[in-house]
N, C-alpha and C positions, 0 to 999 in steps of 0.2 A: 312384374314386381318380384324380386328375389326375397325369399324368406328363409330363415334358419332357426333351429330351436334355441331357446334361451339357455345359456350356460348356468352352472351353479354360481359362479362368481357374479354374473349379471343379476341373477335373482337376489343375491345378498345385497347388491347395490340398490336394486329396485325396492327392497323392503324399507329402505330409509325414507322413501316418500310415499309408500303404499302400505299403511298399517293393516295388518290382518292377512297379508299374503303368506300362504303356507305351501301351496302346491299349484299345479296348473300354470306354469310360467309362460305358456303360449309360444309365440314366435317373435322374431325380431326382423327389422328391415332397415335399410338405409334411408328410406323416405316415407314410410307409412307408420302410423301408430293409431290404435283404436280397437275395433271389434270386427271380426270376420266370422260368419257362419258358413261352413262348407257343407254342401249337399251333393246328391247325385245329379247328373246332367238332366236338364229340363225341369228340375224341381222348383226353381225360383222364378216367379212371374211378377213379383211386386216387392218394392222396398220403400220405406218412408221413415221420416224422423223430423224432429224440430230441434233447433239450437239458436243461441243468441250470438250474433256477430261479436267477436272479442275485440277489445282494444289492443292495438299493437304498440309495444314499447320501443323507444329509440334504440338504435344499435350503431356501432362504429362502422359497420359494413352493411351492404345491402343484404336483406334477409327476406324470406318468403314463407307463407303458410297458406293452406287451404283446409276448409272443413267441408266434407261432402258425403253423400250416400251413393252407392253404386251396386252394380251386379257384374260379376266376373272380375278377372284381373288378378286374383289371388294365386292361382296355379296355372294361368294361361295368359295369352297376350291380348285377349279380348277384354273390353270394358265399356260399359255405358254408365255415366255418372253426371251428377249435377251438384253444385256447391257454391261456396263463397270463398274469395281470396282476401287475405289480410297481409299486406306486404309493407316493408319499410325500405324504400329505394331512394338513393341520392338525398338522404336526409329528410324524407317525407313519407308519412303513412298513406297508404291508398287501399281502397276497398271496392270490390265489385262482385257480381254474381255471374255464373257461367254454366254451360253444359258441355259435355264432350262425349264422343264415341270414337274410341281408338280404331284405326291409327290416325284419324284426323285430329287436327289441333282443336283446342277449346274454342267455343263460340261465346263471346261476352253477351250477357243479357243486358239490354240497354235501359236499365232502370237504376235509380240511386240506391246505394247501400252504405250504411254508416254503422260504427260500433254501437252496440246496444240494440240493434234491430232484431226483431223476432222473425226467424225464418222457418217456414214449413215447406218441406220438399218431398216429392214422391216420383217414382219411376214405375210404370206399370205396362204390362203387355196387353195389347188389344186383341182379343179373340185368339184364333189358332194360327195366325200368320206371323210375320216378322215385323209388325208395326207396334211401336211403343210410344207411350205418351210420357213426356217429361214435364213436370209441373213444379213451379216454385212460387210461393207466396211470401211477400214481405208484409207481415201484419202491421208493422210499425209505420212503414211508408205507404201502406195501403195500395200495393200493386200486386198483380198476379201475372205470371208468364207461363204459357203453355206451348209446347211444340210436339208434333208427331213425327217420328223418325223411324227408319228401318234399322233393325239390329238382329243379327243371327248368331250371337255368341252362345256358349253352352249352357248358360243359366245355372251355374254350379256353385256360386258363392254370392253372399250378400255382405256388403261392407258399410260401416259407419266409421269414417276415417278422418284423421288430421294428417296432412301430407306436407312435406317439403318438396314442392314440384320440381320437375327436371327442367334444366335449361342446357341446350347443346348436348343432350344425352346424359347429363350428370345431375344428381340430386343437388339442390341449392342448399345454402345455409338456412336452417330453420329460424324463422322470426321469433322474437320474444313476445308472447301473447298472454293475456289473462286466460285462466282455465276455460276450456270450451266444454259445455255440458250438452250432451245429446239426450233428448227426452222423447218419450212416446215412440221409441224405435219399433217398427213393425216389419214383419216378414210374411209375405203373402196375406197381408191384412190382419195378422195375428201377432200377439206378443211373442217375440223370439226366445224368451227365457234365456237370456245371455248367460254364458258360463265363464268361469275364470280362465280356462285354457283356450278361450277364443280371443283373448286379448293379445295385442301386439305392441311392441316397444320399439322406438326408433333409436338407432345407434349411428352416430356420425363421428368420424375421427376418434374412435375408441372412447367415446363418451355417450352415455345414455341421455338423450336430449328431450325425449317425450315419453310420458308414462300414462297409461289409462288407469283409472280407478277400478275398484271392484264394481260389478254391476249393482244397481240399486236393489232393494228388497223385492220389487216386482219383476226384476230381470229385463226391464225395457229401457234402461237409461244408465249413463255413466259419464264421467268427465275425463278429459285429457289435459294434463298439466305439462307445461314446459319445464324442463329440468336441465341440469348439467352435472352429471355424475360420472366418475371413472367407470369404464366398462371392462371389468376383469375378463380374461379369457376363460 
């Protein structure tokens, strides 16, 4: 995932939908928006969060979105992640859960997902080896999925992200969705105390299309909102 600093003009546009933003403009990306905590290598062994699956609004063209937690991928090509997808394709909304370890493609979790469902997800390292447990619970539909996989990435960043996933190597058009609220974010089992400058904004076709809120008072939650603002250079 390629990131770049937020420019002064972009920060001015972001202020229109993010009251109280004064400094710490974070980073921008063509397909990520949310929070990233960067650490030294091998410093991260667990990440978790909760969120509610958003409603996807109709659009004239196919559009896609995912909400997920993960480890790595911010400054390297490794990534272990799990999340939900909320797409609008060929005139129809669709929802599903999945997990993924790059460079392999995502694996769909074969359980139902609907807008309004309460999701609890975690990724945790098992002992001192390369075995990791990926767990997702849909509290609304009353199912739990768990898988144990091998992963050997650097463990240098933790993410809570809304993404416009890539198709054929290019970011897709971001779907129009209701705000996605990440809650009870945890890093190595503790409150990450999220900071303003750890936020990322999504920019597509010279427009800011996704903006995270300020962290909540406890520093363990925030919301991501779909927007459409000019992106000054």
